[in-house]
PDB file of the backbone (N, CA, C, O) and the ligand in Angstrom, with CONECT records:
HET     ZN  A 101       1
ATOM      1  N   UNK A   1     -36.482  -4.548 -62.206  1.00  0.00           N
ATOM      2  CA  UNK A   1     -37.495  -5.051 -61.273  1.00  0.00           C
ATOM      3  C   UNK A   1     -37.214  -6.509 -60.956  1.00  0.00           C
ATOM      4  O   UNK A   1     -37.146  -7.336 -61.866  1.00  0.00           O
ATOM      5  N   UNK A   2     -37.049  -6.843 -59.667  1.00  0.00           N
ATOM      6  CA  UNK A   2     -36.685  -8.216 -59.319  1.00  0.00           C
ATOM      7  C   UNK A   2     -37.827  -9.192 -59.567  1.00  0.00           C
ATOM      8  O   UNK A   2     -38.994  -8.910 -59.299  1.00  0.00           O
ATOM      9  N   UNK A   3     -37.451 -10.319 -60.074  1.00  0.00           N
ATOM     10  CA  UNK A   3     -38.435 -11.374 -60.318  1.00  0.00           C
ATOM     11  C   UNK A   3     -37.941 -12.674 -59.718  1.00  0.00           C
ATOM     12  O   UNK A   3     -36.736 -12.864 -59.550  1.00  0.00           O
ATOM     13  N   UNK A   4     -38.853 -13.565 -59.394  1.00  0.00           N
ATOM     14  CA  UNK A   4     -38.414 -14.881 -58.929  1.00  0.00           C
ATOM     15  C   UNK A   4     -37.677 -15.624 -60.042  1.00  0.00           C
ATOM     16  O   UNK A   4     -38.062 -15.581 -61.210  1.00  0.00           O
ATOM     17  N   UNK A   5     -36.611 -16.300 -59.640  1.00  0.00           N
ATOM     18  CA  UNK A   5     -35.784 -16.952 -60.653  1.00  0.00           C
ATOM     19  C   UNK A   5     -36.495 -18.151 -61.259  1.00  0.00           C
ATOM     20  O   UNK A   5     -36.404 -18.415 -62.458  1.00  0.00           O
ATOM     21  N   UNK A   6     -37.219 -18.883 -60.382  1.00  0.00           N
ATOM     22  CA  UNK A   6     -37.870 -20.100 -60.868  1.00  0.00           C
ATOM     23  C   UNK A   6     -39.341 -20.117 -60.443  1.00  0.00           C
ATOM     24  O   UNK A   6     -39.728 -19.575 -59.408  1.00  0.00           O
ATOM     25  N   UNK A   7     -40.108 -20.742 -61.262  1.00  0.00           N
ATOM     26  CA  UNK A   7     -41.508 -20.964 -60.882  1.00  0.00           C
ATOM     27  C   UNK A   7     -41.564 -21.991 -59.762  1.00  0.00           C
ATOM     28  O   UNK A   7     -40.875 -23.011 -59.803  1.00  0.00           O
ATOM     29  N   UNK A   8     -42.414 -21.702 -58.735  1.00  0.00           N
ATOM     30  CA  UNK A   8     -42.618 -22.709 -57.695  1.00  0.00           C
ATOM     31  C   UNK A   8     -43.526 -23.805 -58.228  1.00  0.00           C
ATOM     32  O   UNK A   8     -44.511 -23.544 -58.918  1.00  0.00           O
ATOM     33  N   UNK A   9     -43.175 -25.021 -57.894  1.00  0.00           N
ATOM     34  CA  UNK A   9     -43.967 -26.151 -58.380  1.00  0.00           C
ATOM     35  C   UNK A   9     -45.332 -26.177 -57.722  1.00  0.00           C
ATOM     36  O   UNK A   9     -45.548 -25.533 -56.696  1.00  0.00           O
ATOM     37  N   UNK A  10     -46.237 -26.911 -58.305  1.00  0.00           N
ATOM     38  CA  UNK A  10     -47.563 -27.087 -57.711  1.00  0.00           C
ATOM     39  C   UNK A  10     -47.443 -27.719 -56.331  1.00  0.00           C
ATOM     40  O   UNK A  10     -48.173 -27.372 -55.402  1.00  0.00           O
ATOM     41  N   UNK A  11     -46.515 -28.645 -56.222  1.00  0.00           N
ATOM     42  CA  UNK A  11     -46.315 -29.316 -54.939  1.00  0.00           C
ATOM     43  C   UNK A  11     -45.893 -28.325 -53.855  1.00  0.00           C
ATOM     44  O   UNK A  11     -46.417 -28.350 -52.742  1.00  0.00           O
ATOM     45  N   UNK A  12     -44.965 -27.476 -54.185  1.00  0.00           N
ATOM     46  CA  UNK A  12     -44.484 -26.485 -53.228  1.00  0.00           C
ATOM     47  C   UNK A  12     -45.590 -25.497 -52.853  1.00  0.00           C
ATOM     48  O   UNK A  12     -45.776 -25.188 -51.676  1.00  0.00           O
ATOM     49  N   UNK A  13     -46.298 -25.021 -53.821  1.00  0.00           N
ATOM     50  CA  UNK A  13     -47.400 -24.095 -53.576  1.00  0.00           C
ATOM     51  C   UNK A  13     -48.486 -24.757 -52.708  1.00  0.00           C
ATOM     52  O   UNK A  13     -48.978 -24.157 -51.752  1.00  0.00           O
ATOM     53  N   UNK A  14     -48.842 -25.975 -53.048  1.00  0.00           N
ATOM     54  CA  UNK A  14     -49.946 -26.631 -52.337  1.00  0.00           C
ATOM     55  C   UNK A  14     -49.557 -26.989 -50.910  1.00  0.00           C
ATOM     56  O   UNK A  14     -50.383 -26.935 -49.999  1.00  0.00           O
ATOM     57  N   UNK A  15     -48.298 -27.353 -50.725  1.00  0.00           N
ATOM     58  CA  UNK A  15     -47.890 -27.676 -49.355  1.00  0.00           C
ATOM     59  C   UNK A  15     -47.886 -26.428 -48.484  1.00  0.00           C
ATOM     60  O   UNK A  15     -48.208 -26.504 -47.298  1.00  0.00           O
ATOM     61  N   UNK A  16     -47.530 -25.288 -49.051  1.00  0.00           N
ATOM     62  CA  UNK A  16     -47.582 -24.037 -48.302  1.00  0.00           C
ATOM     63  C   UNK A  16     -49.024 -23.711 -47.924  1.00  0.00           C
ATOM     64  O   UNK A  16     -49.300 -23.343 -46.782  1.00  0.00           O
ATOM     65  N   UNK A  17     -49.927 -23.841 -48.860  1.00  0.00           N
ATOM     66  CA  UNK A  17     -51.323 -23.521 -48.569  1.00  0.00           C
ATOM     67  C   UNK A  17     -51.928 -24.517 -47.593  1.00  0.00           C
ATOM     68  O   UNK A  17     -52.782 -24.153 -46.785  1.00  0.00           O
ATOM     69  N   UNK A  18     -51.508 -25.729 -47.659  1.00  0.00           N
ATOM     70  CA  UNK A  18     -52.057 -26.738 -46.750  1.00  0.00           C
ATOM     71  C   UNK A  18     -51.636 -26.453 -45.317  1.00  0.00           C
ATOM     72  O   UNK A  18     -52.395 -26.709 -44.382  1.00  0.00           O
ATOM     73  N   UNK A  19     -50.433 -25.925 -45.139  1.00  0.00           N
ATOM     74  CA  UNK A  19     -49.957 -25.669 -43.772  1.00  0.00           C
ATOM     75  C   UNK A  19     -50.597 -24.413 -43.202  1.00  0.00           C
ATOM     76  O   UNK A  19     -50.915 -24.385 -42.013  1.00  0.00           O
ATOM     77  N   UNK A  20     -50.793 -23.388 -43.996  1.00  0.00           N
ATOM     78  CA  UNK A  20     -51.130 -22.079 -43.456  1.00  0.00           C
ATOM     79  C   UNK A  20     -52.549 -21.956 -42.910  1.00  0.00           C
ATOM     80  O   UNK A  20     -52.812 -21.091 -42.075  1.00  0.00           O
ATOM     81  N   UNK A  21     -53.445 -22.785 -43.356  1.00  0.00           N
ATOM     82  CA  UNK A  21     -54.811 -22.612 -42.856  1.00  0.00           C
ATOM     83  C   UNK A  21     -55.008 -23.307 -41.527  1.00  0.00           C
ATOM     84  O   UNK A  21     -56.032 -23.094 -40.878  1.00  0.00           O
ATOM     85  N   UNK A  22     -54.062 -24.135 -41.095  1.00  0.00           N
ATOM     86  CA  UNK A  22     -54.228 -24.813 -39.808  1.00  0.00           C
ATOM     87  C   UNK A  22     -53.914 -23.839 -38.679  1.00  0.00           C
ATOM     88  O   UNK A  22     -52.998 -23.024 -38.789  1.00  0.00           O
ATOM     89  N   UNK A  23     -54.674 -23.928 -37.602  1.00  0.00           N
ATOM     90  CA  UNK A  23     -54.453 -23.091 -36.433  1.00  0.00           C
ATOM     91  C   UNK A  23     -53.750 -23.911 -35.363  1.00  0.00           C
ATOM     92  O   UNK A  23     -54.051 -25.090 -35.182  1.00  0.00           O
ATOM     93  N   UNK A  24     -52.811 -23.287 -34.650  1.00  0.00           N
ATOM     94  CA  UNK A  24     -52.164 -24.018 -33.563  1.00  0.00           C
ATOM     95  C   UNK A  24     -52.784 -23.625 -32.227  1.00  0.00           C
ATOM     96  O   UNK A  24     -53.254 -22.502 -32.041  1.00  0.00           O
ATOM     97  N   UNK A  25     -52.771 -24.564 -31.322  1.00  0.00           N
ATOM     98  CA  UNK A  25     -53.358 -24.363 -29.998  1.00  0.00           C
ATOM     99  C   UNK A  25     -52.566 -23.314 -29.211  1.00  0.00           C
ATOM    100  O   UNK A  25     -51.359 -23.178 -29.413  1.00  0.00           O
ATOM    101  N   UNK A  26     -53.223 -22.577 -28.323  1.00  0.00           N
ATOM    102  CA  UNK A  26     -52.485 -21.685 -27.428  1.00  0.00           C
ATOM    103  C   UNK A  26     -51.618 -22.500 -26.471  1.00  0.00           C
ATOM    104  O   UNK A  26     -51.973 -23.612 -26.079  1.00  0.00           O
ATOM    105  N   UNK A  27     -50.489 -21.928 -26.108  1.00  0.00           N
ATOM    106  CA  UNK A  27     -49.559 -22.676 -25.275  1.00  0.00           C
ATOM    107  C   UNK A  27     -49.979 -22.633 -23.811  1.00  0.00           C
ATOM    108  O   UNK A  27     -50.628 -21.684 -23.371  1.00  0.00           O
ATOM    109  N   UNK A  28     -49.609 -23.658 -23.068  1.00  0.00           N
ATOM    110  CA  UNK A  28     -49.935 -23.736 -21.654  1.00  0.00           C
ATOM    111  C   UNK A  28     -48.719 -24.191 -20.878  1.00  0.00           C
ATOM    112  O   UNK A  28     -47.868 -24.920 -21.387  1.00  0.00           O
ATOM    113  N   UNK A  29     -48.653 -23.741 -19.624  1.00  0.00           N
ATOM    114  CA  UNK A  29     -47.578 -24.161 -18.740  1.00  0.00           C
ATOM    115  C   UNK A  29     -48.194 -24.529 -17.395  1.00  0.00           C
ATOM    116  O   UNK A  29     -49.222 -23.968 -17.017  1.00  0.00           O
ATOM    117  N   UNK A  30     -47.586 -25.456 -16.671  1.00  0.00           N
ATOM    118  CA  UNK A  30     -48.147 -25.831 -15.369  1.00  0.00           C
ATOM    119  C   UNK A  30     -48.027 -24.697 -14.356  1.00  0.00           C
ATOM    120  O   UNK A  30     -47.064 -23.931 -14.380  1.00  0.00           O
ATOM    121  N   UNK A  31     -49.023 -24.598 -13.457  1.00  0.00           N
ATOM    122  CA  UNK A  31     -49.035 -23.585 -12.407  1.00  0.00           C
ATOM    123  C   UNK A  31     -47.870 -23.812 -11.443  1.00  0.00           C
ATOM    124  O   UNK A  31     -47.592 -24.956 -11.082  1.00  0.00           O
ATOM    125  N   UNK A  32     -47.174 -22.735 -11.015  1.00  0.00           N
ATOM    126  CA  UNK A  32     -46.038 -22.905 -10.100  1.00  0.00           C
ATOM    127  C   UNK A  32     -46.464 -23.307  -8.700  1.00  0.00           C
ATOM    128  O   UNK A  32     -45.647 -23.824  -7.937  1.00  0.00           O
ATOM    129  N   UNK A  33     -47.729 -23.083  -8.341  1.00  0.00           N
ATOM    130  CA  UNK A  33     -48.216 -23.471  -7.027  1.00  0.00           C
ATOM    131  C   UNK A  33     -48.259 -24.992  -6.932  1.00  0.00           C
ATOM    132  O   UNK A  33     -48.981 -25.633  -7.696  1.00  0.00           O
ATOM    133  N   UNK A  34     -47.494 -25.586  -6.002  1.00  0.00           N
ATOM    134  CA  UNK A  34     -47.472 -27.054  -5.917  1.00  0.00           C
ATOM    135  C   UNK A  34     -48.819 -27.639  -5.516  1.00  0.00           C
ATOM    136  O   UNK A  34     -49.119 -28.787  -5.843  1.00  0.00           O
ATOM    137  N   UNK A  35     -49.644 -26.846  -4.800  1.00  0.00           N
ATOM    138  CA  UNK A  35     -50.951 -27.355  -4.404  1.00  0.00           C
ATOM    139  C   UNK A  35     -51.947 -27.322  -5.554  1.00  0.00           C
ATOM    140  O   UNK A  35     -52.955 -28.028  -5.524  1.00  0.00           O
ATOM    141  N   UNK A  36     -51.674 -26.507  -6.565  1.00  0.00           N
ATOM    142  CA  UNK A  36     -52.603 -26.382  -7.706  1.00  0.00           C
ATOM    143  C   UNK A  36     -52.118 -27.257  -8.851  1.00  0.00           C
ATOM    144  O   UNK A  36     -52.697 -28.308  -9.128  1.00  0.00           O
ATOM    145  N   UNK A  37     -51.025 -26.809  -9.532  1.00  0.00           N
ATOM    146  CA  UNK A  37     -50.439 -27.633 -10.577  1.00  0.00           C
ATOM    147  C   UNK A  37     -51.248 -27.730 -11.849  1.00  0.00           C
ATOM    148  O   UNK A  37     -50.909 -28.520 -12.730  1.00  0.00           O
ATOM    149  N   UNK A  38     -52.328 -26.936 -11.975  1.00  0.00           N
ATOM    150  CA  UNK A  38     -53.127 -26.998 -13.200  1.00  0.00           C
ATOM    151  C   UNK A  38     -52.438 -26.218 -14.318  1.00  0.00           C
ATOM    152  O   UNK A  38     -51.503 -25.455 -14.074  1.00  0.00           O
ATOM    153  N   UNK A  39     -52.914 -26.422 -15.542  1.00  0.00           N
ATOM    154  CA  UNK A  39     -52.323 -25.754 -16.685  1.00  0.00           C
ATOM    155  C   UNK A  39     -52.911 -24.353 -16.840  1.00  0.00           C
ATOM    156  O   UNK A  39     -54.119 -24.148 -16.721  1.00  0.00           O
ATOM    157  N   UNK A  40     -52.029 -23.402 -17.106  1.00  0.00           N
ATOM    158  CA  UNK A  40     -52.468 -22.020 -17.327  1.00  0.00           C
ATOM    159  C   UNK A  40     -51.581 -21.420 -18.409  1.00  0.00           C
ATOM    160  O   UNK A  40     -50.499 -21.948 -18.667  1.00  0.00           O
ATOM    161  N   UNK A  41     -52.012 -20.312 -19.060  1.00  0.00           N
ATOM    162  CA  UNK A  41     -51.157 -19.685 -20.073  1.00  0.00           C
ATOM    163  C   UNK A  41     -49.883 -19.149 -19.429  1.00  0.00           C
ATOM    164  O   UNK A  41     -49.932 -18.656 -18.302  1.00  0.00           O
ATOM    165  N   UNK A  42     -48.737 -19.232 -20.120  1.00  0.00           N
ATOM    166  CA  UNK A  42     -47.497 -18.737 -19.533  1.00  0.00           C
ATOM    167  C   UNK A  42     -47.511 -17.231 -19.328  1.00  0.00           C
ATOM    168  O   UNK A  42     -48.115 -16.503 -20.116  1.00  0.00           O
ATOM    169  N   UNK A  43     -46.861 -16.764 -18.292  1.00  0.00           N
ATOM    170  CA  UNK A  43     -46.762 -15.335 -17.941  1.00  0.00           C
ATOM    171  C   UNK A  43     -48.124 -14.735 -17.614  1.00  0.00           C
ATOM    172  O   UNK A  43     -48.349 -13.545 -17.835  1.00  0.00           O
ATOM    173  N   UNK A  44     -49.052 -15.572 -17.079  1.00  0.00           N
ATOM    174  CA  UNK A  44     -50.351 -15.082 -16.639  1.00  0.00           C
ATOM    175  C   UNK A  44     -50.578 -15.555 -15.208  1.00  0.00           C
ATOM    176  O   UNK A  44     -50.032 -16.574 -14.785  1.00  0.00           O
ATOM    177  N   UNK A  45     -51.393 -14.799 -14.465  1.00  0.00           N
ATOM    178  CA  UNK A  45     -51.813 -15.261 -13.150  1.00  0.00           C
ATOM    179  C   UNK A  45     -52.674 -16.501 -13.332  1.00  0.00           C
ATOM    180  O   UNK A  45     -53.520 -16.563 -14.224  1.00  0.00           O
ATOM    181  N   UNK A  46     -52.446 -17.474 -12.480  1.00  0.00           N
ATOM    182  CA  UNK A  46     -53.214 -18.713 -12.581  1.00  0.00           C
ATOM    183  C   UNK A  46     -54.691 -18.438 -12.311  1.00  0.00           C
ATOM    184  O   UNK A  46     -55.016 -17.898 -11.253  1.00  0.00           O
ATOM    185  N   UNK A  47     -55.599 -18.788 -13.228  1.00  0.00           N
ATOM    186  CA  UNK A  47     -57.027 -18.530 -13.005  1.00  0.00           C
ATOM    187  C   UNK A  47     -57.641 -19.432 -11.943  1.00  0.00           C
ATOM    188  O   UNK A  47     -58.740 -19.158 -11.461  1.00  0.00           O
ATOM    189  N   UNK A  48     -56.949 -20.500 -11.573  1.00  0.00           N
ATOM    190  CA  UNK A  48     -57.516 -21.434 -10.605  1.00  0.00           C
ATOM    191  C   UNK A  48     -57.203 -21.011  -9.174  1.00  0.00           C
ATOM    192  O   UNK A  48     -58.074 -21.088  -8.308  1.00  0.00           O
ATOM    193  N   UNK A  49     -55.975 -20.567  -8.910  1.00  0.00           N
ATOM    194  CA  UNK A  49     -55.587 -20.288  -7.529  1.00  0.00           C
ATOM    195  C   UNK A  49     -55.020 -18.872  -7.351  1.00  0.00           C
ATOM    196  O   UNK A  49     -54.744 -18.485  -6.216  1.00  0.00           O
ATOM    197  N   UNK A  50     -54.836 -18.091  -8.408  1.00  0.00           N
ATOM    198  CA  UNK A  50     -54.356 -16.727  -8.275  1.00  0.00           C
ATOM    199  C   UNK A  50     -52.859 -16.610  -8.052  1.00  0.00           C
ATOM    200  O   UNK A  50     -52.376 -15.551  -7.653  1.00  0.00           O
ATOM    201  N   UNK A  51     -52.131 -17.659  -8.299  1.00  0.00           N
ATOM    202  CA  UNK A  51     -50.692 -17.649  -8.101  1.00  0.00           C
ATOM    203  C   UNK A  51     -49.992 -16.972  -9.275  1.00  0.00           C
ATOM    204  O   UNK A  51     -50.401 -17.125 -10.426  1.00  0.00           O
ATOM    205  N   UNK A  52     -48.922 -16.215  -8.967  1.00  0.00           N
ATOM    206  CA  UNK A  52     -48.015 -15.778 -10.020  1.00  0.00           C
ATOM    207  C   UNK A  52     -46.616 -15.790  -9.433  1.00  0.00           C
ATOM    208  O   UNK A  52     -46.380 -15.212  -8.372  1.00  0.00           O
ATOM    209  N   UNK A  53     -45.687 -16.444 -10.115  1.00  0.00           N
ATOM    210  CA  UNK A  53     -44.341 -16.566  -9.574  1.00  0.00           C
ATOM    211  C   UNK A  53     -44.362 -17.465  -8.351  1.00  0.00           C
ATOM    212  O   UNK A  53     -44.639 -18.659  -8.462  1.00  0.00           O
ATOM    213  N   UNK A  54     -44.067 -16.895  -7.171  1.00  0.00           N
ATOM    214  CA  UNK A  54     -43.991 -17.746  -5.988  1.00  0.00           C
ATOM    215  C   UNK A  54     -44.996 -17.335  -4.916  1.00  0.00           C
ATOM    216  O   UNK A  54     -44.867 -17.755  -3.766  1.00  0.00           O
ATOM    217  N   UNK A  55     -46.008 -16.514  -5.270  1.00  0.00           N
ATOM    218  CA  UNK A  55     -46.945 -16.070  -4.244  1.00  0.00           C
ATOM    219  C   UNK A  55     -48.331 -15.823  -4.844  1.00  0.00           C
ATOM    220  O   UNK A  55     -48.505 -15.811  -6.063  1.00  0.00           O
ATOM    221  N   UNK A  56     -49.320 -15.626  -3.948  1.00  0.00           N
ATOM    222  CA  UNK A  56     -50.676 -15.331  -4.393  1.00  0.00           C
ATOM    223  C   UNK A  56     -50.773 -13.848  -4.737  1.00  0.00           C
ATOM    224  O   UNK A  56     -50.468 -12.999  -3.900  1.00  0.00           O
ATOM    225  N   UNK A  57     -51.187 -13.533  -5.937  1.00  0.00           N
ATOM    226  CA  UNK A  57     -51.302 -12.148  -6.374  1.00  0.00           C
ATOM    227  C   UNK A  57     -52.763 -11.707  -6.368  1.00  0.00           C
ATOM    228  O   UNK A  57     -53.093 -10.623  -5.888  1.00  0.00           O
ATOM    229  N   UNK A  58     -53.629 -12.558  -6.904  1.00  0.00           N
ATOM    230  CA  UNK A  58     -55.053 -12.253  -6.970  1.00  0.00           C
ATOM    231  C   UNK A  58     -55.801 -13.322  -6.188  1.00  0.00           C
ATOM    232  O   UNK A  58     -55.514 -14.512  -6.319  1.00  0.00           O
ATOM    233  N   UNK A  59     -56.770 -12.893  -5.367  1.00  0.00           N
ATOM    234  CA  UNK A  59     -57.579 -13.868  -4.663  1.00  0.00           C
ATOM    235  C   UNK A  59     -58.417 -14.644  -5.666  1.00  0.00           C
ATOM    236  O   UNK A  59     -59.023 -14.047  -6.557  1.00  0.00           O
ATOM    237  N   UNK A  60     -58.460 -15.960  -5.536  1.00  0.00           N
ATOM    238  CA  UNK A  60     -59.234 -16.753  -6.497  1.00  0.00           C
ATOM    239  C   UNK A  60     -60.725 -16.434  -6.424  1.00  0.00           C
ATOM    240  O   UNK A  60     -61.235 -16.046  -5.372  1.00  0.00           O
ATOM    241  N   UNK A  61     -61.422 -16.601  -7.557  1.00  0.00           N
ATOM    242  CA  UNK A  61     -62.823 -16.237  -7.662  1.00  0.00           C
ATOM    243  C   UNK A  61     -63.711 -17.051  -6.732  1.00  0.00           C
ATOM    244  O   UNK A  61     -64.628 -16.515  -6.110  1.00  0.00           O
ATOM    245  N   UNK A  62     -63.436 -18.337  -6.642  1.00  0.00           N
ATOM    246  CA  UNK A  62     -64.355 -19.224  -5.919  1.00  0.00           C
ATOM    247  C   UNK A  62     -64.406 -18.872  -4.440  1.00  0.00           C
ATOM    248  O   UNK A  62     -65.455 -19.020  -3.813  1.00  0.00           O
ATOM    249  N   UNK A  63     -63.290 -18.406  -3.863  1.00  0.00           N
ATOM    250  CA  UNK A  63     -63.285 -18.088  -2.445  1.00  0.00           C
ATOM    251  C   UNK A  63     -64.114 -16.836  -2.143  1.00  0.00           C
ATOM    252  O   UNK A  63     -64.753 -16.744  -1.095  1.00  0.00           O
ATOM    253  N   UNK A  64     -64.097 -15.863  -3.086  1.00  0.00           N
ATOM    254  CA  UNK A  64     -64.851 -14.637  -2.863  1.00  0.00           C
ATOM    255  C   UNK A  64     -66.349 -14.843  -3.031  1.00  0.00           C
ATOM    256  O   UNK A  64     -67.138 -14.412  -2.189  1.00  0.00           O
ATOM    257  N   UNK A  65     -66.742 -15.505  -4.122  1.00  0.00           N
ATOM    258  CA  UNK A  65     -68.147 -15.540  -4.488  1.00  0.00           C
ATOM    259  C   UNK A  65     -68.932 -16.622  -3.762  1.00  0.00           C
ATOM    260  O   UNK A  65     -70.039 -16.381  -3.281  1.00  0.00           O
ATOM    261  N   UNK A  66     -68.349 -17.818  -3.685  1.00  0.00           N
ATOM    262  CA  UNK A  66     -69.126 -18.942  -3.177  1.00  0.00           C
ATOM    263  C   UNK A  66     -68.647 -19.427  -1.814  1.00  0.00           C
ATOM    264  O   UNK A  66     -69.162 -20.425  -1.310  1.00  0.00           O
ATOM    265  N   UNK A  67     -67.678 -18.750  -1.205  1.00  0.00           N
ATOM    266  CA  UNK A  67     -67.123 -19.263   0.030  1.00  0.00           C
ATOM    267  C   UNK A  67     -66.226 -20.448  -0.254  1.00  0.00           C
ATOM    268  O   UNK A  67     -65.760 -20.616  -1.381  1.00  0.00           O
ATOM    269  N   UNK A  68     -65.978 -21.273   0.751  1.00  0.00           N
ATOM    270  CA  UNK A  68     -65.119 -22.423   0.537  1.00  0.00           C
ATOM    271  C   UNK A  68     -65.845 -23.475  -0.293  1.00  0.00           C
ATOM    272  O   UNK A  68     -66.953 -23.903   0.032  1.00  0.00           O
ATOM    273  N   UNK A  69     -65.187 -23.873  -1.368  1.00  0.00           N
ATOM    274  CA  UNK A  69     -65.773 -24.884  -2.235  1.00  0.00           C
ATOM    275  C   UNK A  69     -64.788 -26.040  -2.307  1.00  0.00           C
ATOM    276  O   UNK A  69     -63.826 -25.993  -3.074  1.00  0.00           O
ATOM    277  N   UNK A  70     -65.021 -27.071  -1.516  1.00  0.00           N
ATOM    278  CA  UNK A  70     -64.097 -28.198  -1.487  1.00  0.00           C
ATOM    279  C   UNK A  70     -62.818 -27.807  -0.778  1.00  0.00           C
ATOM    280  O   UNK A  70     -62.848 -27.286   0.337  1.00  0.00           O
ATOM    281  N   UNK A  71     -61.663 -28.067  -1.448  1.00  0.00           N
ATOM    282  CA  UNK A  71     -60.386 -27.752  -0.821  1.00  0.00           C
ATOM    283  C   UNK A  71     -59.984 -26.318  -1.091  1.00  0.00           C
ATOM    284  O   UNK A  71     -59.406 -26.035  -2.140  1.00  0.00           O
ATOM    285  N   UNK A  72     -60.270 -25.414  -0.188  1.00  0.00           N
ATOM    286  CA  UNK A  72     -59.910 -24.019  -0.389  1.00  0.00           C
ATOM    287  C   UNK A  72     -58.633 -23.638   0.326  1.00  0.00           C
ATOM    288  O   UNK A  72     -58.358 -22.453   0.516  1.00  0.00           O
ATOM    289  N   UNK A  73     -57.852 -24.618   0.720  1.00  0.00           N
ATOM    290  CA  UNK A  73     -56.686 -24.353   1.547  1.00  0.00           C
ATOM    291  C   UNK A  73     -55.482 -23.892   0.733  1.00  0.00           C
ATOM    292  O   UNK A  73     -54.528 -23.361   1.302  1.00  0.00           O
ATOM    293  N   UNK A  74     -55.505 -24.079  -0.554  1.00  0.00           N
ATOM    294  CA  UNK A  74     -54.337 -23.815  -1.381  1.00  0.00           C
ATOM    295  C   UNK A  74     -53.892 -22.351  -1.374  1.00  0.00           C
ATOM    296  O   UNK A  74     -52.694 -22.110  -1.230  1.00  0.00           O
ATOM    297  N   UNK A  75     -54.780 -21.351  -1.520  1.00  0.00           N
ATOM    298  CA  UNK A  75     -54.297 -19.968  -1.626  1.00  0.00           C
ATOM    299  C   UNK A  75     -53.648 -19.444  -0.343  1.00  0.00           C
ATOM    300  O   UNK A  75     -52.815 -18.540  -0.412  1.00  0.00           O
ATOM    301  N   UNK A  76     -53.997 -19.973   0.797  1.00  0.00           N
ATOM    302  CA  UNK A  76     -53.473 -19.438   2.045  1.00  0.00           C
ATOM    303  C   UNK A  76     -52.022 -19.834   2.311  1.00  0.00           C
ATOM    304  O   UNK A  76     -51.406 -19.300   3.234  1.00  0.00           O
ATOM    305  N   UNK A  77     -51.465 -20.749   1.531  1.00  0.00           N
ATOM    306  CA  UNK A  77     -50.118 -21.207   1.771  1.00  0.00           C
ATOM    307  C   UNK A  77     -49.072 -20.166   1.386  1.00  0.00           C
ATOM    308  O   UNK A  77     -47.937 -20.232   1.858  1.00  0.00           O
ATOM    309  N   UNK A  78     -49.434 -19.214   0.542  1.00  0.00           N
ATOM    310  CA  UNK A  78     -48.464 -18.252   0.052  1.00  0.00           C
ATOM    311  C   UNK A  78     -48.035 -17.223   1.076  1.00  0.00           C
ATOM    312  O   UNK A  78     -46.941 -16.668   0.970  1.00  0.00           O
ATOM    313  N   UNK A  79     -48.873 -16.956   2.066  1.00  0.00           N
ATOM    314  CA  UNK A  79     -48.554 -15.931   3.052  1.00  0.00           C
ATOM    315  C   UNK A  79     -48.747 -14.537   2.494  1.00  0.00           C
ATOM    316  O   UNK A  79     -49.315 -14.379   1.413  1.00  0.00           O
ATOM    317  N   UNK A  80     -48.283 -13.512   3.214  1.00  0.00           N
ATOM    318  CA  UNK A  80     -48.380 -12.129   2.810  1.00  0.00           C
ATOM    319  C   UNK A  80     -49.816 -11.655   2.586  1.00  0.00           C
ATOM    320  O   UNK A  80     -50.055 -10.739   1.800  1.00  0.00           O
ATOM    321  N   UNK A  81     -50.753 -12.270   3.264  1.00  0.00           N
ATOM    322  CA  UNK A  81     -52.141 -11.854   3.092  1.00  0.00           C
ATOM    323  C   UNK A  81     -52.506 -10.712   4.025  1.00  0.00           C
ATOM    324  O   UNK A  81     -53.409  -9.928   3.735  1.00  0.00           O
ATOM    325  N   UNK A  82     -51.781 -10.619   5.178  1.00  0.00           N
ATOM    326  CA  UNK A  82     -52.077  -9.558   6.139  1.00  0.00           C
ATOM    327  C   UNK A  82     -51.483  -8.234   5.665  1.00  0.00           C
ATOM    328  O   UNK A  82     -50.338  -8.194   5.214  1.00  0.00           O
ATOM    329  N   UNK A  83     -52.253  -7.153   5.764  1.00  0.00           N
ATOM    330  CA  UNK A  83     -51.764  -5.864   5.302  1.00  0.00           C
ATOM    331  C   UNK A  83     -52.011  -4.788   6.335  1.00  0.00           C
ATOM    332  O   UNK A  83     -51.661  -3.629   6.114  1.00  0.00           O
TER     333      UNK A  83
HETATM  334 ZN    ZN A 101     -52.797 -22.463  -9.877  1.00  0.00          ZN2+
END
């Protein structure tokens, strides 16, 4: 039956426990839309402008529910809206 060759020191044990309980922040990447540029999770549609990759995939929430709120010109730059 395999056993550890050496006892881990208190220092080694405590440093491991000290690191493991900390949580790291979720990662963020800037939006590819030059008009938006806000931070969003990587590989997700931007929640601010609906951009993914190089075009608008989902219509942003604010335009549907509240109409134009301030500068609503950003989503229309992607094109391909006519179907
Ligand atoms: Zn965006």
